[in-house]
C-alpha positions as CSV (number, residue, x, y, z in Angstrom):
1,M,23.6,18.6,223.8
2,P,25.1,19.9,220.6
3,N,28.8,20.0,220.1
4,G,30.6,23.4,220.1
5,L,28.9,25.0,223.1
6,G,30.9,26.8,225.7
7,Y,30.2,27.0,229.4
8,Q,27.3,29.5,229.3
9,G,25.8,27.8,226.2
10,K,25.9,24.4,227.9
11,K,24.4,25.8,231.0
12,L,21.5,27.4,229.1
13,W,20.9,24.3,227.1
14,Q,20.7,22.1,230.2
15,E,18.5,24.6,232.1
16,V,16.0,24.8,229.2
17,T,16.0,21.1,228.2
18,G,15.8,20.1,231.8
19,V,12.4,21.7,232.0
20,Y,11.0,21.6,228.5
21,D,10.9,18.8,225.9
22,L,12.0,20.3,222.7
23,S,12.4,17.0,220.9
24,V,9.0,17.4,219.3
25,D,9.9,20.9,218.0
26,P,13.1,20.8,215.9
27,H,12.8,24.5,215.0
28,K,12.8,25.3,218.7
29,R,15.9,23.2,219.2
30,R,17.6,25.4,216.5
31,I,16.5,28.6,218.2
32,L,17.8,27.3,221.5
33,Y,21.1,26.4,219.9
34,D,21.4,29.9,218.5
35,A,20.5,31.3,222.0
36,C,23.2,29.1,223.5
37,K,25.9,30.3,221.0
38,T,24.8,33.9,221.7
39,A,25.2,33.3,225.5
40,D,28.7,32.0,224.8
41,L,29.5,35.1,222.7
42,I,28.3,37.4,225.4
43,D,30.5,35.6,227.9
44,T,33.5,36.0,225.6
45,L,32.8,39.7,225.2
46,D,32.4,40.2,228.9
47,K,35.7,38.5,229.6
48,A,37.4,40.5,226.9
49,M,36.1,43.7,228.7
50,T,37.7,42.7,232.0
51,G,40.2,45.5,232.9
52,Q,39.3,47.6,229.8
53,S,37.9,51.1,229.8
54,L,34.3,51.6,228.8
55,T,35.5,54.2,226.3
56,V,38.3,54.3,223.8
57,R,39.7,56.9,221.4
58,G,37.8,57.2,218.1
59,S,39.3,57.9,214.7
60,M,39.3,61.6,215.4
61,G,40.7,61.3,218.9
62,Q,37.3,61.7,220.5
63,Q,36.1,59.4,223.3
64,V,33.7,56.7,222.1
65,I,32.1,53.7,223.7
66,N,34.3,50.6,223.6
67,P,33.0,48.5,220.7
68,L,33.0,45.5,223.1
69,V,30.3,47.2,225.2
70,S,28.0,47.8,222.2
71,Q,28.6,44.2,220.9
72,A,27.8,42.7,224.3
73,Q,24.7,44.8,224.5
74,S,23.6,43.8,221.0
75,G,24.2,40.2,222.0
76,R,22.0,40.6,225.1
77,V,19.2,42.0,223.0
78,M,19.5,39.1,220.5
79,L,19.6,36.5,223.3
80,A,16.3,38.0,224.8
81,Q,14.7,37.9,221.4
82,L,15.7,34.3,220.8
83,L,14.5,33.2,224.2
84,A,11.2,35.0,223.6
85,R,10.8,33.1,220.2
86,L,11.0,29.8,222.1
87,N,7.7,30.8,223.7
88,L,8.3,28.5,226.6
89,A,5.9,30.0,229.1
90,E,3.2,27.5,230.2
91,A,-0.4,28.3,229.3
92,G,-1.9,30.6,231.9
93,E,1.5,31.8,233.2
94,D,1.8,35.5,233.6
95,D,5.0,37.4,233.3
96,E,6.3,38.4,236.8
97,T,7.8,41.8,237.2
98,Y,10.4,42.2,239.9
């Protein structure tokens, strides 16, 4: 496991590498590392939002979405993209919709 990962990053690394052998694909290990760092960032942003309002005052006094909300959402989009780039689904597996 790479150094510098937080709780969520370590958890994701262990979950993925516990099922898939990425040692033969160094580029996938890098993508997974980036996904783990993104998971840590999302966790940090979520914790920073605790107790905060979803909106804040903008530069003109108007209500705007709290920047932490949009940053966390962007992080979630990035995490989904990184995980999709890993292309870990087994051959013949179909996506399940819940």
